[in-house]
C-alpha positions as a Python dict, from the first residue, in 0.01 Angstrom:
ca = {
    (1, 'X'): (0, 0, 0),
    (2, 'X'): (-37, 141, -350),
    (3, 'X'): (207, 274, -608),
    (4, 'X'): (138, 638, -684),
    (5, 'X'): (197, 745, -1044),
    (6, 'X'): (317, 1097, -1119),
    (7, 'X'): (349, 1264, -1456),
    (8, 'X'): (715, 1357, -1482),
    (9, 'X'): (955, 1570, -1685),
    (10, 'X'): (1234, 1324, -1605),
    (11, 'X'): (1288, 1078, -1887),
    (12, 'X'): (1181, 720, -1815),
    (13, 'X'): (1082, 415, -2014),
    (14, 'X'): (730, 419, -1871),
    (15, 'X'): (496, 659, -2051),
    (16, 'X'): (134, 763, -2067),
    (17, 'X'): (-15, 867, -2399),
    (18, 'X'): (312, 794, -2573),
    (19, 'X'): (432, 551, -2839),
    (20, 'X'): (596, 209, -2831),
    (21, 'X'): (772, 2, -3098),
    (22, 'X'): (503, -255, -3173),
    (23, 'X'): (196, -276, -3390),
    (24, 'X'): (-112, -173, -3195),
    (25, 'X'): (-389, -434, -3166),
    (26, 'X'): (-706, -387, -3366),
    (27, 'X'): (-1034, -297, -3199),
    (28, 'X'): (-1385, -429, -3266),
    (29, 'X'): (-1419, -180, -3555),
    (30, 'X'): (-1102, -298, -3727),
    (31, 'X'): (-905, 17, -3644),
    (32, 'X'): (-581, 35, -3452),
    (33, 'X'): (-614, 98, -3081),
    (34, 'X'): (-413, 372, -2911),
    (35, 'X'): (-148, 313, -2645),
    (36, 'X'): (-283, 453, -2319),
    (37, 'X'): (21, 363, -2110),
    (38, 'X'): (330, 146, -2106),
    (39, 'X'): (464, 45, -1765),
    (40, 'X'): (813, -100, -1721),
    (41, 'X'): (792, -299, -1399),
    (42, 'X'): (1164, -261, -1329),
    (43, 'X'): (1097, 111, -1266),
    (44, 'X'): (843, 45, -991),
    (45, 'X'): (927, 54, -619),
    (46, 'X'): (966, -279, -441),
    (47, 'X'): (634, -456, -390),
    (48, 'X'): (511, -811, -343),
    (49, 'X'): (231, -815, -601),
    (50, 'X'): (356, -702, -941),
    (51, 'X'): (624, -869, -1157),
    (52, 'X'): (982, -755, -1095),
    (53, 'X'): (1038, -695, -1465),
    (54, 'X'): (850, -684, -1792),
    (55, 'X'): (641, -436, -1987),
    (56, 'X'): (268, -385, -1942),
    (57, 'X'): (92, -216, -2235),
    (58, 'X'): (-260, -80, -2203),
    (59, 'X'): (-443, -6, -2529),
    (60, 'X'): (-787, 151, -2576),
    (61, 'X'): (-1022, 222, -2866),
    (62, 'X'): (-1082, 582, -2969),
    (63, 'X'): (-1457, 603, -2916),
    (64, 'X'): (-1682, 806, -2687),
    (65, 'X'): (-1649, 548, -2407),
    (66, 'X'): (-1270, 504, -2444),
    (67, 'X'): (-1324, 140, -2542),
    (68, 'X'): (-1531, 53, -2234),
    (69, 'X'): (-1830, -164, -2323),
    (70, 'X'): (-2093, 46, -2145),
    (71, 'X'): (-2364, -82, -2378),
    (72, 'X'): (-2344, -423, -2210),
    (73, 'X'): (-2249, -397, -1842),
    (74, 'X'): (-2188, -772, -1820),
    (75, 'X'): (-1913, -755, -2082),
    (76, 'X'): (-1676, -502, -1926),
    (77, 'X'): (-1414, -779, -1915),
    (78, 'X'): (-1426, -866, -2287),
    (79, 'X'): (-1115, -727, -2456),
    (80, 'X'): (-1271, -597, -2778),
    (81, 'X'): (-1252, -224, -2711),
    (82, 'X'): (-932, -249, -2511),
    (83, 'X'): (-628, -473, -2482),
    (84, 'X'): (-381, -541, -2202),
    (85, 'X'): (-51, -702, -2304),
    (86, 'X'): (253, -815, -2108),
    (87, 'X'): (602, -926, -2208),
    (88, 'X'): (874, -1008, -1956),
    (89, 'X'): (1153, -899, -2193),
    (90, 'X'): (1198, -526, -2139),
    (91, 'X'): (1486, -506, -2386),
    (92, 'X'): (1246, -559, -2677),
    (93, 'X'): (1062, -233, -2621),
    (94, 'X'): (1137, 134, -2672),
    (95, 'X'): (899, 417, -2590),
    (96, 'X'): (876, 783, -2676),
    (97, 'X'): (646, 1077, -2617),
    (98, 'X'): (387, 1145, -2888),
    (99, 'X'): (401, 1478, -3067),
    (100, 'X'): (27, 1497, -3133),
    (101, 'X'): (-233, 1393, -2876),
    (102, 'X'): (-520, 1597, -3015),
    (103, 'X'): (-704, 1280, -3122),
    (104, 'X'): (-1073, 1284, -3033),
    (105, 'X'): (-1183, 1047, -2756),
    (106, 'X'): (-832, 999, -2617),
    (107, 'X'): (-799, 1096, -2249),
    (108, 'X'): (-432, 1197, -2250),
    (109, 'X'): (-395, 1545, -2398),
    (110, 'X'): (-18, 1566, -2339),
    (111, 'X'): (196, 1253, -2327),
    (112, 'X'): (434, 1225, -2036),
    (113, 'X'): (701, 1016, -1872),
    (114, 'X'): (600, 849, -1546),
    (115, 'X'): (756, 824, -1203),
    (116, 'X'): (644, 600, -917),
    (117, 'X'): (655, 589, -538),
    (118, 'X'): (495, 368, -274),
    (119, 'X'): (206, 517, -80),
    (120, 'X'): (14, 395, 224),
    (121, 'X'): (-359, 458, 194),
    (122, 'X'): (-688, 350, 343),
    (123, 'X'): (-985, 196, 166),
    (124, 'X'): (-1188, 451, -28),
    (125, 'X'): (-1556, 481, 57),
    (126, 'X'): (-1661, 417, -304),
    (127, 'X'): (-1496, 72, -294),
    (128, 'X'): (-1786, -175, -281),
    (129, 'X'): (-1632, -342, 27),
    (130, 'X'): (-1621, -21, 230),
    (131, 'X'): (-1961, -35, 397),
    (132, 'X'): (-1913, -385, 540),
    (133, 'X'): (-1552, -315, 637),
    (134, 'X'): (-1643, 13, 803),
    (135, 'X'): (-1932, -133, 1001),
    (136, 'X'): (-1752, -449, 1114),
    (137, 'X'): (-1410, -303, 1193),
    (138, 'X'): (-1479, 50, 1308),
    (139, 'X'): (-1834, 113, 1415),
    (140, 'X'): (-1884, -224, 1584),
    (141, 'X'): (-1651, -154, 1877),
    (142, 'X'): (-1653, 223, 1867),
    (143, 'X'): (-1841, 470, 2082),
    (144, 'X'): (-1795, 736, 1814),
    (145, 'X'): (-2120, 847, 1656),
    (146, 'X'): (-2086, 1060, 1347),
    (147, 'X'): (-2350, 1301, 1226),
    (148, 'X'): (-2453, 1278, 861),
    (149, 'X'): (-2242, 1586, 781),
    (150, 'X'): (-1941, 1439, 960),
    (151, 'X'): (-1985, 1108, 778),
    (152, 'X'): (-1999, 1282, 439),
    (153, 'X'): (-1686, 1482, 524),
    (154, 'X'): (-1507, 1163, 634),
    (155, 'X'): (-1607, 980, 315),
    (156, 'X'): (-1496, 1274, 99),
    (157, 'X'): (-1153, 1288, 261),
    (158, 'X'): (-1078, 918, 214),
    (159, 'X'): (-1211, 896, -142),
    (160, 'X'): (-893, 1041, -291),
    (161, 'X'): (-849, 1041, -668),
    (162, 'X'): (-497, 980, -793),
    (163, 'X'): (-308, 794, -1063),
    (164, 'X'): (-188, 463, -922),
    (165, 'X'): (-138, 90, -933),
    (166, 'X'): (-260, -139, -654),
    (167, 'X'): (-439, 2, -349),
    (168, 'X'): (-805, 100, -359),
    (169, 'X'): (-1000, 253, -649),
    (170, 'X'): (-1210, 569, -637),
    (171, 'X'): (-1534, 605, -831),
    (172, 'X'): (-1755, 901, -912),
    (173, 'X'): (-2052, 665, -962),
    (174, 'X'): (-2032, 308, -831),
    (175, 'X'): (-1795, 13, -813),
    (176, 'X'): (-1886, -242, -1086),
    (177, 'X'): (-1740, -518, -868),
    (178, 'X'): (-2049, -497, -648),
    (179, 'X'): (-2212, -748, -884),
    (180, 'X'): (-2115, -1112, -844),
    (181, 'X'): (-1960, -1173, -1185),
    (182, 'X'): (-1695, -908, -1118),
    (183, 'X'): (-1608, -985, -755),
    (184, 'X'): (-1303, -1185, -862),
    (185, 'X'): (-1131, -867, -988),
    (186, 'X'): (-983, -790, -649),
    (187, 'X'): (-665, -609, -757),
    (188, 'X'): (-642, -260, -903),
    (189, 'X'): (-389, -290, -1184),
    (190, 'X'): (-401, 70, -1309),
    (191, 'X'): (-603, 383, -1240),
    (192, 'X'): (-584, 728, -1396),
    (193, 'X'): (-790, 1034, -1312),
    (194, 'X'): (-834, 1363, -1491),
    (195, 'X'): (-723, 1559, -1189),
    (196, 'X'): (-1021, 1575, -954),
    (197, 'X'): (-781, 1598, -660),
    (198, 'X'): (-471, 1688, -858),
    (199, 'X'): (-342, 1995, -1039),
    (200, 'X'): (-302, 1840, -1382),
    (201, 'X'): (-450, 1917, -1721),
    (202, 'X'): (-278, 1643, -1918),
    (203, 'X'): (-562, 1394, -1862),
    (204, 'X'): (-927, 1459, -1944),
    (205, 'X'): (-1182, 1181, -1885),
    (206, 'X'): (-1530, 1312, -1952),
    (207, 'X'): (-1639, 1542, -1668),
    (208, 'X'): (-1392, 1487, -1381),
    (209, 'X'): (-1368, 1118, -1462),
    (210, 'X'): (-1158, 822, -1357),
    (211, 'X'): (-1052, 507, -1544),
    (212, 'X'): (-955, 167, -1400),
    (213, 'X'): (-820, -172, -1500),
    (214, 'X'): (-869, -461, -1254),
    (215, 'X'): (-723, -812, -1248),
    (216, 'X'): (-787, -1121, -1031),
    (217, 'X'): (-498, -1164, -787),
    (218, 'X'): (-457, -1528, -883),
    (219, 'X'): (-407, -1432, -1247),
    (220, 'X'): (-162, -1156, -1150),
    (221, 'X'): (52, -1405, -958),
    (222, 'X'): (89, -1605, -1280),
    (223, 'X'): (159, -1293, -1490),
    (224, 'X'): (-156, -1374, -1684),
    (225, 'X'): (-306, -1046, -1806),
    (226, 'X'): (-572, -1202, -2030),
    (227, 'X'): (-856, -1153, -1779),
    (228, 'X'): (-911, -782, -1715),
    (229, 'X'): (-1205, -571, -1601),
    (230, 'X'): (-1192, -222, -1758),
    (231, 'X'): (-1424, 64, -1672),
    (232, 'X'): (-1456, 439, -1639),
    (233, 'X'): (-1707, 681, -1492),
    (234, 'X'): (-1746, 1054, -1451),
    (235, 'X'): (-1978, 1311, -1295),
}
């Protein structure tokens, strides 16, 4: 089960590309980061993984990689170009839509309120666990033999790109968690896409790109958001 995120005209506290009443953290270059999204957990549908209340704030640096440390692949979890913050007191925070989102290197062109609904989904084929899961749970006891064209069509259909929390990520390139140091990031905290499978123009991430934040499930249970894997890729 995942939580699908829709850009909405209906006013909410949760926003993407908006503003919030706190000083933004500073990035590695000493400049203020930009609020990518603020999520009020009380607005989410019932689920057993995320906190029942509190405010999650996702900040990124305005550079060509959106704050992702692509120059050192083994440091995607070092919060120098991005910052993830959490506070359980929702009453402390107020959000609003930004009037100007024309800033270079920011993926949200038009800020928006957010709405959420639960969604059942299957594992995407670009998830690094897919191959083993597919072979051991489907092909092992199945008489079905797919042609290469049928397999590609099947993989395309299940590799859906959407804005969400939890569930399975979708990549245009490869899952960074395929290397051992990142295997612990087993929970998708937040994903946004520029509309590969959606009719939206408010988000632009490179060339049909997608952006993800991951967290170890054990840290999430403790509401500890200090250990985050952040990445993006595009065609």
